[in-house]
C-alpha atoms as one frame of an Amber mdcrd trajectory, in Angstrom:
protein
 204.085 157.895-129.442 202.486 161.066-128.141 203.490 162.225-124.679 201.998
 164.638-122.202 203.297 168.185-122.255 203.545 168.225-118.472 207.073 166.911
-118.896 208.202 169.809-121.116 211.164 171.762-119.804 211.861 175.461-119.954
 214.945 177.261-121.221 216.804 179.651-118.972 215.829 183.312-119.439 218.661
 185.143-121.152 217.978 188.675-120.018 215.593 190.616-117.859 213.659 192.518
-120.511 210.381 193.409-118.838 211.767 195.289-115.869 212.862 198.865-115.285
 213.619 199.633-118.944 209.905 200.024-119.551 209.894 203.347-117.739 212.698
 204.890-119.796 210.496 206.576-122.404 207.880 208.942-120.870 206.469 209.740
-124.315 205.282 206.187-124.996 202.976 205.116-122.128 202.410 201.676-123.676
 206.101 200.923-123.179 205.594 201.143-119.412 203.288 198.143-119.479 204.340
 194.522-119.354 204.037 192.873-122.746 201.822 190.010-123.892 201.686 188.433
-127.353 198.398 186.938-128.515 198.302 184.530-131.473 194.938 184.139-133.149
 193.695 182.174-136.115 191.258 179.482-137.166 191.941 175.840-136.397 194.742
 174.394-138.505 196.391 177.693-139.478 199.644 177.005-137.619 199.267 178.871
-134.333 201.102 176.181-132.377 203.921 176.132-134.907 204.294 179.909-134.768
 204.166 179.976-130.976 207.112 177.552-130.871 208.962 179.559-133.538 208.613
 182.659-131.376 209.365 180.950-128.071 212.511 179.514-129.653 213.611 183.042
-130.541 212.523 185.001-127.464 212.587 183.966-123.783 208.898 183.069-123.670
 206.254 180.694-122.315 203.014 179.689-123.979 199.508 179.857-122.530 196.945
 177.693-124.317 193.670 179.436-125.157 191.951 176.549-126.920 188.804 175.675
-124.977 189.056 171.953-125.781 192.801 171.483-125.447 192.661 172.654-121.817
 191.224 169.233-120.919 193.140 166.119-119.978 192.958 163.325-122.538 192.132
 162.883-126.235 195.524 164.187-127.338 195.027 162.925-130.903 191.368 163.928
-131.224 192.108 167.454-129.972 195.384 167.645-131.916 197.485 168.711-128.926
 201.103 169.543-129.634 203.425 166.694-128.699 206.241 166.859-126.189 208.755
 166.475-129.004 207.298 169.386-130.953 207.204 171.732-127.957 211.039 171.827
-127.976 211.275 172.354-124.246 209.027 175.423-124.184 206.701 175.326-121.155
 202.958 175.385-121.814 200.284 176.539-119.376 196.601 175.460-119.346 197.209
 172.629-121.800 195.736 169.214-121.013 195.199 169.918-117.316 191.454 170.227
-116.636 189.261 167.301-115.553 187.481 165.994-118.707 184.107 166.084-116.922
 184.444 169.700-115.752 182.985 172.717-117.484 185.894 175.124-118.017 184.320
 178.468-118.921 185.613 181.718-120.374 185.489 183.142-116.847 187.683 180.284
-115.618 190.106 180.948-118.435 190.288 184.654-117.630 191.156 183.869-114.021
 193.783 181.211-114.646 195.307 182.814-117.733 195.733 186.066-115.814 197.577
 184.192-113.065 199.782 182.482-115.634 200.603 185.778-117.354 201.475 187.345
-114.010 203.743 184.417-113.154 205.524 184.510-116.519 206.067 188.268-116.416
 207.322 188.084-112.838 210.062 185.735-114.053 211.069 188.200-116.795 209.710
 186.153-119.661 207.290 186.901-122.462 203.762 185.400-122.262 202.472 184.097
-125.603 198.768 183.269-125.580 197.876 180.944-128.456 194.643 179.225-129.399
 191.513 179.377-131.488 188.870 180.072-128.834 187.986 183.702-129.431 185.508
 183.729-126.529 188.437 183.057-124.182 190.433 185.961-125.628 187.419 188.260
-125.470 186.877 187.398-121.799 190.533 188.060-121.001 190.763 191.387-122.804
 188.793 193.383-120.252 189.696 196.917-119.168 191.722 195.708-116.180 193.907
 193.395-118.248 194.477 195.913-121.044 195.282 198.676-118.573 198.030 196.507
-117.100 199.426 194.836-120.210 200.312 196.002-123.692 199.068 193.376-126.131
 200.449 192.523-129.552 197.930 190.605-131.683 199.173 188.304-134.447 196.535
 186.824-136.740 197.652 183.777-138.746 195.327 183.403-141.701 194.911 180.883
-144.516 192.511 181.073-147.449 189.429 179.079-146.469 189.390 176.705-149.479
 193.054 175.895-148.847 192.487 175.574-145.104 189.481 173.289-145.587 191.576
 170.989-147.747 194.354 170.997-145.159 192.141 170.203-142.166 190.488 167.408
-144.146 193.899 165.855-144.788 194.805 166.445-141.140 191.792 164.420-139.994
 193.015 161.516-142.141 196.407 161.715-140.420 194.701 161.845-137.023 192.792
 158.677-137.910 196.102 157.022-138.823 197.485 158.163-135.443 194.718 156.466
-133.479 191.767 158.872-133.403 189.155 156.104-133.550 190.540 154.026-130.670
 191.123 157.140-128.583 187.567 158.356-129.151 186.216 154.884-128.320 187.667
 155.223-124.797 185.305 158.154-124.207 182.240 156.488-125.732 179.398 155.996
-123.276 176.635 153.700-124.590 174.310 154.957-121.854 174.585 158.595-122.895
 174.298 160.466-126.165 175.040 163.886-124.667 178.098 165.730-125.928 177.519
 169.102-124.324 179.932 169.257-121.398 183.673 169.203-120.824 185.889 167.234
-123.162 182.891 165.405-124.673 182.209 168.563-126.714 185.343 167.894-128.784
 184.874 167.430-132.508 185.530 163.741-133.064 183.353 162.325-130.287 179.717
 163.019-131.256 180.520 162.231-134.891 181.731 158.739-133.910 178.717 157.917
-131.742 176.625 156.142-134.389 179.600 154.089-135.534 180.464 152.925-132.015
 176.865 151.933-131.310 176.600 149.858-134.480 180.081 148.466-135.109 179.616
 145.217-133.186 176.296 144.382-134.869 176.949 144.985-138.568 178.941 143.320
-141.323 182.351 144.558-142.427 181.032 146.483-145.431 178.465 148.360-143.349
 181.020 148.955-140.637 183.440 150.504-143.154 180.676 152.692-144.580 179.677
 153.941-141.120 183.286 154.705-140.249 183.774 156.644-143.468 180.582 158.577
-142.754 181.809 159.443-139.248 185.191 160.613-140.522 183.516 162.765-143.164
 181.376 164.338-140.441 184.513 165.156-138.461 186.025 166.791-141.525 182.871
 168.753-142.251 182.457 169.990-138.696 186.127 170.951-138.485 185.747 173.021
-141.660 182.638 174.660-140.206 184.576 175.455-137.040 187.357 177.100-139.058
 184.821 179.258-140.917 183.096 180.196-137.649 186.386 181.079-135.957 187.457
 183.279-138.849 184.181 185.178-138.674 184.591 185.628-134.931 188.141 186.963
-135.287 186.887 189.689-137.603 184.066 190.494-135.196 186.402 190.528-132.209
 188.795 192.845-134.021 186.008 195.398-134.413 184.668 194.953-130.877 188.045
 195.413-129.214 189.096 198.193-131.598 192.602 196.768-131.733 195.178 196.347
-134.460 195.874 192.775-135.501 198.957 192.035-137.548 197.638 189.927-140.413
 199.932 187.105-141.551 198.758 185.242-144.658 200.187 181.719-144.601 198.260
 180.451-147.655 201.337 180.087-149.858 203.079 177.969-147.218 200.064 175.641
-147.127 199.953 175.295-150.908 203.596 174.272-151.201 205.244 171.084-150.011
 208.435 170.126-148.241 211.263 172.622-148.054 209.421 175.092-150.280 206.609
 175.145-147.718 209.039 175.724-144.858 210.738 178.562-146.725 207.383 180.208
-147.448 206.367 179.858-143.771 209.610 181.485-142.642 209.303 184.313-145.165
 205.584 185.050-144.756 204.885 184.173-141.125 207.783 183.392-138.795 210.241
 186.119-139.816 207.661 188.954-139.989 206.228 187.874-136.615 209.649 188.030
-134.982 210.209 191.496-136.436 206.821 192.691-135.185 207.535 191.465-131.673
 211.058 192.903-131.647 209.530 196.269-132.492 206.853 195.751-129.833 209.303
 194.980-127.019 211.499 197.511-125.162 214.739 198.876-126.557 216.737 196.266
-124.649 215.781 193.819-127.397 218.773 195.019-129.429 221.058 193.283-126.942
 219.381 189.901-127.348 221.081 187.176-129.331 219.545 186.645-132.758 218.314
 183.188-131.855 217.131 181.781-128.538 217.271 177.987-128.346 215.562 176.271
-125.415 217.707 173.648-123.702 215.329 171.055-122.212 218.086 169.282-120.313
 219.410 172.433-118.671 216.393 173.860-116.844 213.546 172.678-114.679 212.509
 175.945-113.030 210.014 177.051-115.662 208.616 173.563-116.125 208.004 173.339
-112.399 206.257 176.714-112.449 204.061 175.700-115.370 203.297 172.428-113.606
 202.322 174.286-110.437 200.019 176.578-112.415 198.422 173.616-114.157 198.059
 171.678-110.901 196.198 174.630-109.430 193.817 174.600-112.373 193.180 170.873
-112.023 192.445 171.341-108.331 190.143 174.286-108.951 188.207 172.916-111.923
 186.816 169.552-110.923
């Protein structure tokens, strides 16, 4: 059973690593800035998995930058990370906005900036993760980049491999209740899917099926359902292609270095071989990149940071307060 992330707990910070040590090296101005990690990648490439890998190693909190996952509801359709999978790491801007609201890139810039400020103030590392490049572009203005040093990690998977993966993922989402969940948002009096959560892939594609299912025979019903699921797969693949193109464009526009992490091999393998490839090609290099990005005090950190959900409620309360403010503001 999937559960809301609002109940996720936060681990205690181990050390204060974003404080005065940043001013120790006058020859590296970027070290004087507070640090932010930004995970980018097309849908299905493993950004959520990597964000948890990193937040389980460093004292960190995650800020969602997926423009659909910010909304309350449709946890299966939008493929939100489950409470179990978040391993006690607090998440901001995830599943908190009224489904009928229109949460824009400007809204994200405002609320993500507040979340980053809150996380940094508590001596933790903000990790911004999601596939909505327009949100990242809006956030990366001159003011933000003058205040924060940003480390960009780009998780990439070969498109043919990724398309196969997201197609299989849709099948698993259907098994997990996608159809019934989408039916709860079906409105027979409206065919508009242009605002709020109703823009999510998985709703407009199911519209024809929901309108016809009660008036057709079983064979026709099955055919319509298969057609709807195939549309979801096709549109998800198109989204992945579009997002990949936008990442490359954004890289040029922002004139920034993105650490490219090719996870294709991990997606081609299965079981333990897949996990080993992920660790070797994605998780371990990402940790090394961030350790090099952070201040010298990193050498005093333990090699592994394991969140303890039962031991801390401070960060979860802070994340909840941030999310409550968003819900109140975006109605």
